[in-house]
N, C-alpha and C positions, 0 to 999 in steps of 0.2 A: 112119576112120569114114565111112560113106557117107551120102548125103542122107536116105534113108529112116529110118535110125537116129536121125539128128538130129531129124527131124520127129516120130518116135515119142517121143523124150525130151521134146521141147517139148509134145507132146500130154499126156503124163503130168503134166508141171509145170502145164499149164493146168487139167487135171482136179483136181489137188490145190488149186490156188489157187481155183478155182471152188467146190469143196466148202467150203473154209474161209470164203470170202466169203458163200456162200449160207446157211450154218448159223450163222456167228458175225459177220456183217457189222456188226451194231449195236455190237459190242465193238471193232471195228478200223476203223471208218469215219473217225475223225479222222486217223489216220496215213495211211490210204489216200488221203484227200482232199489231204493235204499233199503226197504224192508226185505225184498228178495235177496239182496246182497247180504243182509244180516243173517237170513236163514241159511244161505249157501255157506257163509263164513262159519256159522255154528257147526254145520255138518262137517266141514273140512277141518276146523279146529278140534272138534271132538274126535274125529277119526285119527288125526295126527297125534292127539294126546293119548289115544288108546295104543297106537303103534309105539310111541315113545315110552309111556309109563305103564302100559298094561291096564287091566281093569280088575285086579284081584283084591287089593287091600283098600282100606278107607282112604289112606293118603293118596293112592293112585287115582281113586275115583274123584277126589277133590281136585287133584291136578288136571285130570281130564276135563272136568267141568270148567275149570279156569281157562284151559286152552280153548274150549268151546266159546266162552264169553269173549276172549281176546280175538278169536277168529271172527266172531260175529261183529264186534266193533270195527275191526279193520276192514272187512269186506263191505259192511254197511257204509263206512266212510268212503271207500273206493268207489262203490256204486253210486253214492250220492254226488261225488265231485266229478266223476267220469261217466255221467249218465248216458252220453251219446255212445261211448265205447261199450258200456254195459248192455245197452239195448241192442246194439249191433251184435255183440257176443251172443246174447240170448236168441236173437233172430237166427243167427248162423247155427246155433245148437238146435233150435226148433226145426229148421229145414233139414239139417243133416240127420236128426233123429227120426223125422218122418220118413226120409228116404231109407234109413237103416232098418226101420220097422218093416218097410215093404220088401227090402232086399237085404236080409241079414248077412249074407255072405260077401257083400260088396262094401267092406269097411273103408277101403282106399278111396272109392268114389264118394262115399259119405264124407270123408275128410276133405276132399277137394270141393265138394258142395259147401261144406262149412266155410272154407276159406273164401270162396267166391261170394257167397251170400253175406258173410261178415264184411267184406270190402264194399260191396254194393250198398249194404244197409248203412254203413258208416258214411258213405258219400251222399246218399239220399235220406238222411236221418229224419227230417221233418215229415216226409211222406210215410216213412216206415212207422213212425210213432202213431200216426193216425190209423194205418191199416192193422198193425199188430195189436194195439190196444182195443180196437173195435173187434178184431177176430177173437182175442182171448176173452174179452167181455161177453161176446156172443156165445162162446163155448160154455163159459161159467153159467150164464143165464139159461142156456139150453139144458144144462144138467139140472138146474133148479126147476125149470118147466117140466122136464121129464119126470122128476120125482113128484112134483105137485099134481100133475095130471095123471096120476096112477100109472106111471111108467109107460106112457104113450109116446112112442118114438116120433110119430108123425107131427104131433104138436110141438115137440121139442125141436125138431129140424126146422119147421116153418117159423117158429119163434126166433130161433137162433139166426136163421138167414135174414129175416126181417130186421132184427136188431143189428146185424152186421151191416146191412145196407144203410139203415137209418144212422148208425154210428159213424160210418164213413162220410155220408153226406153232411151230417151235422158238424162233424169235426173239420171237414174240408171247407165248407161254405158258410157256416154260422159262427164258428169260433175263430177269432183271429189271434195274432201273436200276443196281444195283451191279456188273453185269457189264460196264459201259462203262468199263473200266479204262484205256483208252489215250487218253482225252481229258479 
């Protein structure tokens, strides 16, 4: 199997995941945040293990991996049981990160934006779930479309915008609170 085939398979997988997230994000966001928390916890636990134990001998490598697993389990559990706070946190990070990418010298303003967006997202969590999951799903699907359509940015943007609008409308008007079956 050559590299182009692998990239195409990954693009199809990204498209399927993006469509599912954009259209049904409110129903799957608890499980999704638990997985994201596990990944973040692994990175934090691994980094903390490297700081504490180093990464030179076999014993230190094993201890670092154990720290990664412990961090993954802890953060996954925290994100699973505190899904509202976790989503608000990720929304604040997304907003502050986008601002910081546009204005890298304005770190204080990015921190203020993070705090304000975090608080607003926590207050309006149900609406944020719909918009954020539709947005992230549309971006993931757009990347899949971009690769599948031979790196055509026009198709990717049109597909992502259409999926974003469809996802928001479907989640707001067709899915009700009983459809949140995974949390």
